N, C-alpha and C positions, 0 to 999 in steps of 0.2 A: 655646398658645391663639391662634388664628386672629384674625386683627383684627375686632373688634366696628361692626357699624355700627348706628351710634345718630343717629336723625332725633328733631325736635322732637316729634312725635308720640309717641315713647315715653315716657312719664308713669313711668317706672321708673327715668329718670335724671335725675341731678341734679348744679350745680354741685359741688362741695368746698368748703365754708368755707376763707377764707384760713387758719386753723388750719391745716386739714389738709391745705392747698395748700402750704403748706410745710415740713411733716412731709415730704412724699413728696419735695419738693426736696432735702432734707437726704438721704432714703435713695439717692437718687439720684445723689447728691454723695458720702458714701460707697461707692459702686460706681463711683466715678471718670466717670459720667456731667454732664459740665457745662455742657451746651445748657439756654438758655433752654428755661422751662416757658409755653406760653400757660395752658393751662387744665387742671384734673384736672377728672374725671366720675363718678360713684360712679353704678352702677349692680347694683339689685338683680333679679336675673330672676324674673319673675314666677311659674314651678316652683318659685322656693325662698324669695318672699315670707311671711312671720309669722311664728310665733317658732319657735322651735330647740329642743330640748332642752338643747345644748349653748353650739356656737355654730354663726353663719350665715358667709353666705359670699357676697358682695358683689365684680364685677366694677369693677377701675379702669384705665379710661382714662387715657393722659397725653401732650396732644399736646405737641408743642411748635414755640415761634415762627417757626423754620424749615420753613415745607413740605415741605422737603427730606425732613424725617427723618421716619422712620414711629414710628408711636406708638408708645410702651408700654402692654401690653396684661398685667394685674398681677391675679390674685384672691388679696381680703382676706379674712382672716377675722376677724370681731367676735363681742362678747358677744352675748346676746341683750337684747332692748330692755327686758323685764322685772328690775327692780333685784334679786328673789328670785332667779331665775335667775341671774343675772350672780353676784350674789356665791356662791353655791353653786360658780357654776363656776370661780368664783379660789379659793375654800377647796379645790376636788380639784386646783386646780393641771392642768385642762384643757388650755388654752391654751399651756402649756409641753409638756404631753407630743406635744401636735399639730405646733406648731413642731420640735421632734427627729426627727419620724415628719420632717417633710420636708427637715428639713438634714442629718438622720443616715442615718435608713434609706434613704430613698430615692436617695439619690446612690450607697452604698455596694451595695445591692440592683441599680442600676444598673451600677454597675464590675461587679459580678461575674455579671448575664446575658452583659453584653460580653467576659469572659472565657473564658465556656463553649463548647465548640464544638456546633453544630447549631441 
């Protein structure tokens, strides 16, 4: 994903709570990135704003204290804000299925495509 430019006029961007920031720091550390984090920004793209049937996507930008380090840009799937929908999504294990798509199917498909000639 390309670098996201986030300006103060972008009302869809909010700083992550300290609790959420700490979760992202732990994720980075588990993946061998120990650089000190300055801020974590959450952006809900206007075209994806609102309720979704199963999950919603938000963008996360992690800025480091060392200005020479490029920010990490992530997309994150989250539960819908409606509690009834969230319970349904959990019961159907949709997040687990989406996770396996991104962690198992896509890497396998990518490898397969690289092996093909043409």
